[in-house]
C-alpha distance (Angstrom), angle and dihedral (degrees) to the residues before:
residue distance angle dihedral
M1 . . .
D2 3.78 . .
R3 3.77 117.8 .
P4 3.82 118.6 -132.5
P5 3.84 110.8 -81.2
A6 3.80 93.6 -114.2
A7 3.81 90.0 57.5
K8 3.80 93.5 54.7
E9 3.78 126.6 87.6
I10 3.82 118.2 -128.7
L11 3.81 114.3 -109.2
L12 3.80 120.5 -166.8
I13 3.81 114.5 -162.1
A14 3.81 116.8 -166.7
L15 3.81 109.0 -161.6
G16 3.79 116.9 -152.8
G17 3.78 123.4 -137.8
N18 3.81 91.1 -96.2
A19 3.80 88.4 69.7
L20 3.80 85.7 79.2
I21 3.81 108.0 18.8
R22 3.79 121.6 31.7
K23 3.79 127.7 -161.1
G24 3.77 112.4 -77.1
E25 3.80 95.2 19.7
A26 3.79 126.0 120.3
G27 3.78 91.0 -134.3
T28 3.79 98.3 -122.3
I29 3.79 117.2 171.6
E30 3.80 88.8 -112.2
E31 3.80 90.6 55.8
Q32 3.78 92.4 47.2
F33 3.80 94.0 51.2
A34 3.81 90.7 46.6
N35 3.81 92.1 50.1
L36 3.79 92.3 49.9
R37 3.79 92.1 61.9
L38 3.81 92.4 74.5
P39 3.82 98.1 59.1
V40 3.80 93.3 33.0
R41 3.81 93.4 56.2
Q42 3.79 89.0 55.3
I43 3.79 93.1 45.5
A44 3.81 89.7 52.7
E45 3.83 89.0 54.9
L46 3.81 91.1 53.2
L47 3.79 96.9 52.9
D48 3.81 93.8 85.3
D49 3.78 91.0 63.4
Y50 3.82 106.0 26.5
R51 3.77 142.0 46.3
V52 3.81 100.6 -128.4
I53 3.80 134.8 -146.9
I54 3.82 118.8 -176.1
T55 3.80 123.7 -158.2
Y56 3.80 124.5 176.5
G57 3.77 148.1 -170.2
N58 3.81 124.0 -111.3
G59 3.81 105.8 -176.5
P60 3.82 99.0 121.9
Q61 3.80 92.5 43.3
V62 3.81 94.0 51.1
G63 3.80 88.6 45.8
N64 3.80 90.2 54.7
L65 3.80 91.5 51.2
L66 3.80 90.8 50.0
L67 3.81 89.6 50.6
Q68 3.81 90.6 50.0
Q69 3.81 89.6 51.8
D70 3.80 90.5 51.3
C71 3.79 90.2 53.4
C72 3.80 96.5 51.7
D73 3.80 130.2 53.9
A74 3.80 95.3 170.4
V75 3.81 93.9 90.8
P76 3.83 130.4 41.7
K77 3.80 117.6 -89.3
L78 3.81 115.6 -108.9
P79 3.82 124.2 -134.6
L80 3.78 120.7 -113.9
E81 3.82 94.2 -106.1
I82 3.83 89.5 60.7
L83 3.80 92.3 48.0
V84 3.81 89.7 52.4
A85 3.81 89.4 50.6
Q86 3.80 91.3 49.1
T87 3.78 93.0 51.7
Q88 3.80 91.5 45.6
G89 3.79 87.7 59.9
Q90 3.80 93.7 42.8
I91 3.79 97.7 49.3
G92 3.80 94.2 36.2
Y93 3.79 88.5 57.2
M94 3.79 91.7 48.3
I95 3.82 94.1 50.1
E96 3.81 93.4 43.2
S97 3.79 95.7 48.4
T98 3.81 92.9 44.6
L99 3.81 91.7 50.3
D100 3.80 92.0 45.4
S101 3.82 90.0 51.7
E102 3.81 91.7 48.5
L103 3.80 91.6 51.1
M104 3.82 91.4 48.9
L105 3.82 89.6 53.2
R106 3.80 87.0 55.5
G107 3.80 92.7 48.1
R108 3.79 90.1 -112.5
R109 3.76 135.6 126.4
R110 3.78 129.6 -157.5
D111 3.79 132.9 170.7
I112 3.81 108.5 -112.0
V113 3.79 128.1 -176.1
S114 3.81 132.9 -177.2
L115 3.80 117.0 -153.3
L116 3.77 131.7 -162.3
S117 3.79 101.1 -130.9
Y118 3.81 132.6 -157.1
V119 3.77 123.4 -157.4
V120 3.79 120.0 -160.0
V121 3.80 116.8 -132.6
D122 3.80 131.1 -177.9
R123 3.79 113.0 -107.6
D124 3.84 86.5 -149.0
D125 3.81 91.9 57.1
P126 3.85 108.4 132.9
A127 3.80 88.9 -125.7
F128 3.81 90.2 76.5
A129 3.80 90.1 61.2
R130 3.83 91.2 50.6
P131 3.82 110.2 34.3
G132 3.79 107.3 -165.7
K133 3.82 110.5 154.4
P134 3.85 111.3 108.0
I135 3.80 114.5 -142.8
G136 3.77 138.0 168.2
P137 3.81 131.5 11.9
A138 3.80 128.5 -16.8
Y139 3.80 121.9 -108.1
S140 3.78 135.7 -165.1
G141 3.79 117.7 -104.4
E142 3.80 90.1 -107.9
K143 3.80 93.2 52.0
A144 3.82 92.6 44.1
A145 3.81 90.2 57.7
T146 3.82 90.0 61.5
L147 3.81 98.2 47.5
P148 3.83 122.1 109.0
F149 3.81 93.6 -132.1
P150 3.83 135.3 58.3
T151 3.79 119.6 -89.3
I152 3.78 137.0 -169.0
A153 3.80 131.0 -150.5
T154 3.82 112.1 -109.7
P155 3.83 132.9 169.9
K156 3.83 87.2 -96.1
G157 3.81 94.3 50.1
H158 3.80 134.2 -90.8
R159 3.80 113.2 -25.1
R160 3.76 134.5 -174.8
V161 3.80 114.8 -99.5
V162 3.79 126.9 -152.1
A163 3.78 135.0 177.4
S164 3.79 119.9 -87.0
P165 3.81 104.3 -159.4
R166 3.79 123.5 -174.2
P167 3.82 117.1 -96.6
Q168 3.79 114.2 -108.9
T169 3.80 101.1 -174.8
I170 3.80 141.2 -21.6
V171 3.81 108.7 -114.7
E172 3.82 95.4 -149.0
K173 3.81 96.2 46.9
R174 3.82 94.4 118.2
E175 3.80 92.7 50.3
I176 3.81 91.3 47.3
R177 3.82 91.2 50.9
K178 3.81 91.8 50.0
L179 3.79 91.6 50.3
I180 3.79 94.5 46.4
D181 3.82 90.3 49.9
Q182 3.82 86.9 58.3
D183 3.83 89.6 52.1
F184 3.79 95.8 -108.3
V185 3.78 115.3 153.4
V186 3.81 101.3 -123.1
I187 3.82 121.6 -153.6
C188 3.79 110.1 -168.1
C189 3.83 150.3 129.8
G190 3.79 93.1 55.2
G191 3.79 112.2 -170.6
G192 3.79 90.7 2.5
G193 3.82 91.6 -56.9
I194 3.78 132.6 -77.1
P195 3.83 103.6 -60.4
V196 3.79 113.5 -126.2
T197 3.78 137.1 166.1
R198 3.78 126.8 -143.4
E199 3.76 120.9 -115.5
G200 3.79 108.0 176.7
R201 3.80 107.1 -57.3
T202 3.78 94.6 -18.8
F203 3.80 136.9 78.9
H204 3.78 127.0 -135.2
G205 3.80 125.6 -162.9
I206 3.78 116.0 -121.6
D207 3.80 134.2 -159.5
A208 3.82 100.5 -104.3
V209 3.79 144.1 92.4
V210 3.79 126.6 -127.4
D211 3.79 122.2 -145.1
K212 3.80 107.8 -104.1
D213 3.80 95.6 -140.7
L214 3.81 94.5 47.9
A215 3.82 90.1 49.7
S216 3.81 89.8 48.1
A217 3.80 91.0 50.8
R218 3.80 90.0 51.0
L219 3.80 91.1 49.8
G220 3.80 90.5 48.1
E221 3.77 91.4 53.0
E222 3.80 94.3 45.4
I223 3.81 96.8 51.7
G224 3.80 99.5 33.6
V225 3.80 103.3 -107.5
D226 3.81 113.2 -172.4
L227 3.81 99.6 -154.7
F228 3.81 128.2 22.9
L229 3.81 116.8 -162.1
I230 3.81 122.9 -171.4
A231 3.81 111.0 -160.9
T232 3.79 115.0 -160.2
D233 3.81 141.2 148.9
V234 3.82 98.5 -81.5
D235 3.81 133.6 62.1
G236 3.81 93.9 -109.3
A237 3.78 141.5 -65.4
Y238 3.80 115.8 -26.6
L239 3.76 135.6 -166.3
N240 3.81 110.9 -135.7
F241 3.80 91.2 9.8
G242 3.80 113.4 -160.0
R243 3.82 94.1 19.7
D244 3.79 130.9 104.6
D245 3.82 90.2 -108.7
A246 3.82 94.6 50.8
E247 3.81 112.0 148.2
L248 3.80 125.3 -159.8
L249 3.79 109.8 -137.3
R250 3.80 108.4 -140.8
T251 3.81 97.2 -176.3
L252 3.79 133.3 18.8
S253 3.75 133.0 175.9
V254 3.80 115.3 -136.8
A255 3.81 89.2 -109.7
E256 3.82 92.6 51.7
A257 3.80 92.5 46.8
R258 3.79 92.1 51.0
E259 3.80 91.7 48.2
Y260 3.82 92.1 51.5
L261 3.82 88.9 46.9
R262 3.81 92.2 52.6
A263 3.80 89.6 47.9
G264 3.82 90.7 57.8
H265 3.80 98.9 -112.7
F266 3.82 93.5 133.6
G267 3.80 122.0 60.1
E268 3.79 116.6 -111.4
G269 3.80 92.9 -133.4
S270 3.80 98.0 37.6
M271 3.81 126.9 24.4
G272 3.81 96.0 4.4
P273 3.84 97.4 77.5
K274 3.81 90.2 44.4
I275 3.80 92.1 54.1
E276 3.80 89.6 46.1
A277 3.80 91.2 51.7
A278 3.81 91.2 44.8
T279 3.79 92.7 53.3
E280 3.80 93.5 44.6
F281 3.80 91.0 55.4
A282 3.80 99.1 37.7
G283 3.79 92.9 43.1
R284 3.79 92.9 61.4
G285 3.78 117.4 64.4
G286 3.79 100.4 -1.8
R287 3.79 95.8 -88.5
K288 3.80 126.9 135.2
T289 3.77 140.3 -122.1
I290 3.80 127.5 -150.0
I291 3.82 123.1 -155.9
T292 3.79 112.0 -163.2
S293 3.79 144.9 140.4
I294 3.79 125.0 -78.7
A295 3.82 88.7 -113.1
A296 3.81 94.3 54.2
I297 3.81 103.4 49.4
S298 3.82 95.2 117.2
R299 3.80 93.9 43.7
A300 3.80 92.0 47.3
V301 3.81 92.3 53.5
K302 3.82 87.3 53.5
G303 3.81 90.5 51.7
E304 3.81 94.6 -108.1
A305 3.82 101.2 111.9
G306 3.77 144.3 21.1
T307 3.80 135.3 35.2
V308 3.79 116.9 -59.7
V309 3.81 117.4 -151.2
S310 3.80 114.3 -167.2
S311 3.78 138.5 166.5
E312 3.79 90.6 -112.2
P313 3.85 131.7 37.6
L314 3.82 111.6 -89.8
């Protein structure tokens, strides 16, 4: 039986892009719904004991929309902020409906809400002077030279690059806290949130993307989350990842994690941002972060899997 909401800790689960589209898949809607069942089954099990917030990545989905825009000149092109908003609605619906279906199979009911979420960024963030986040489809060198936006050479070809500024605050944090206190399951901050800047009392969308895990860490700090779990496609944080002497780190203090990060043990485009988000959350308020695989969410919450990052050595 569920405990009263006030007796439950708040658990924030940040789902990586592989929760919907796995390596080697085409990314059909059928595949995405099927893939969601694995994390959602585990989330349903955790609802008796936790108030749950779900955040999620949207990289492949935004990339698909950008590719669709490239293939059609019959309708006006949409800015990145709108594409992020579209995918927030798309993926929020998919997570919410899959969780609702899972709960019905269990004879359970729970109030669930999906929120379009803004995240405020600083227009003077250094990231805007050095755009470095690849998004969207790959182009040939010849095609890239004709495009109206900057590109970077990647193993897949030339790709558009945009700024990835640091999140300052989540605009809907008060609403999310009110909902979670009423034991709603809240699905929010998709793709790191819709990036906006403040101008007086108003917000303006900006051409950028915000790291989903950093935005989730900021949300967790702002609303007082007790446990932050980052679900990805590996078992946890490794030293020497991909080598014969790879070592899974089961526990890390914030200081140790930051030292390994500075030493270059975690890839800039893979585990690095997750460790950074983990240390930002765990380093403020004495809470902890767990980095684990999509398949091990339940076990990681129980302390049986993943890498735990805490403010103090465990």
